[in-house]
C-alpha positions as CSV (number, residue, x, y, z in Angstrom):
1,M,9.6,-131.4,-141.3
2,R,6.7,-130.4,-139.0
3,S,8.8,-131.2,-136.3
4,K,11.5,-129.1,-136.8
5,V,9.5,-126.2,-137.5
6,I,7.4,-126.4,-134.4
7,I,11.3,-127.3,-132.7
8,N,11.6,-123.8,-134.3
9,L,9.0,-122.2,-133.5
10,L,9.4,-123.0,-129.6
11,L,13.1,-122.1,-129.6
12,V,11.6,-118.5,-130.8
13,A,9.4,-118.2,-128.0
14,I,12.1,-119.3,-125.2
15,V,14.1,-116.5,-127.1
16,V,12.1,-113.9,-127.0
17,I,10.9,-115.6,-123.6
18,L,14.6,-114.8,-122.3
19,A,14.4,-111.2,-123.8
20,V,11.0,-110.1,-122.5
21,A,11.2,-111.8,-118.9
22,P,13.8,-110.1,-116.8
23,L,11.7,-106.3,-118.1
24,Y,9.0,-108.0,-115.7
25,I,11.1,-110.3,-113.0
26,M,13.7,-106.9,-112.1
27,K,10.6,-103.9,-112.8
28,D,13.0,-101.5,-111.1
29,A,16.6,-102.6,-111.8
30,E,19.4,-100.3,-114.1
31,F,20.6,-102.0,-117.0
32,G,23.6,-99.9,-118.2
33,G,25.5,-100.3,-121.2
34,A,28.7,-99.2,-122.5
35,D,27.1,-95.7,-123.9
36,A,26.7,-94.5,-120.7
37,E,30.0,-95.3,-119.5
38,A,31.2,-93.9,-122.4
39,E,29.4,-90.5,-121.9
40,K,31.2,-90.2,-118.0
41,A,34.3,-91.0,-119.6
42,I,33.9,-88.5,-122.5
43,T,32.4,-85.8,-120.0
44,K,35.7,-86.6,-117.5
45,I,37.9,-85.7,-120.2
46,K,36.2,-82.7,-121.3
47,A,33.1,-81.1,-119.5
48,D,31.8,-78.4,-121.4
49,Y,31.3,-81.3,-124.5
50,E,28.5,-80.5,-126.6
51,P,27.1,-83.8,-128.5
52,W,27.0,-82.9,-132.1
53,F,23.1,-84.1,-132.9
54,S,20.1,-85.7,-130.7
55,P,18.6,-89.2,-130.9
56,I,15.7,-89.3,-133.2
57,F,13.9,-92.0,-130.9
58,E,14.5,-91.8,-127.3
59,P,12.9,-95.5,-125.5
60,K,11.4,-94.3,-122.3
61,S,13.9,-96.3,-120.4
62,G,17.7,-97.7,-120.6
63,E,15.7,-101.9,-119.9
64,V,13.7,-100.8,-123.1
65,E,16.6,-99.7,-125.3
66,S,18.0,-102.4,-124.2
67,L,16.0,-104.9,-124.8
68,L,15.6,-103.1,-128.2
69,F,19.0,-103.4,-128.8
70,A,19.0,-107.5,-128.4
71,L,16.3,-108.0,-130.4
72,Q,18.8,-105.9,-133.5
73,A,21.0,-108.5,-132.4
74,A,19.0,-111.3,-132.5
75,I,17.4,-110.0,-135.7
76,G,20.5,-110.0,-137.7
77,A,22.4,-113.0,-136.4
78,G,18.8,-114.7,-137.5
79,I,19.6,-113.3,-140.8
80,I,23.2,-114.0,-141.0
81,G,21.9,-117.8,-139.8
82,Y,19.6,-117.9,-142.8
83,G,21.4,-117.0,-145.2
84,F,23.9,-119.4,-144.5
85,G,21.5,-122.1,-144.1
86,Y,20.4,-120.8,-147.3
87,L,23.8,-121.3,-149.1
88,R,24.9,-124.4,-147.7
89,G,21.3,-125.7,-148.8
90,R,21.9,-124.9,-151.8
91,R,25.7,-126.2,-152.2
92,R,24.1,-129.5,-150.8
93,K,21.4,-129.7,-153.6
94,Q,23.8,-128.9,-156.7
95,D,25.7,-131.2,-154.6
96,E,23.6,-134.2,-155.1
97,G,22.7,-133.0,-158.8
98,A,26.2,-133.5,-159.9
99,A,26.7,-136.9,-158.2
């Protein structure tokens, strides 16, 4: 049981390192995303386009924005994975109790 916890913590640490390392390795790199491409396409179609609203929080750079997006996706995937694991464990426990 203890070894599984250590392995899980090690995996989480590796994921965090993989998410943060590019920000330190490639300090001046630009990590563009689909939002910028969509904005270019919209302004190409209609040059005088005005957005409906402005963001509440604007990160200082695109790299930080990409990091936050990836972190949000990872947290969501973790929650979904935990939910599936919980449901599978509960069902397995019920099956063992019925047998």
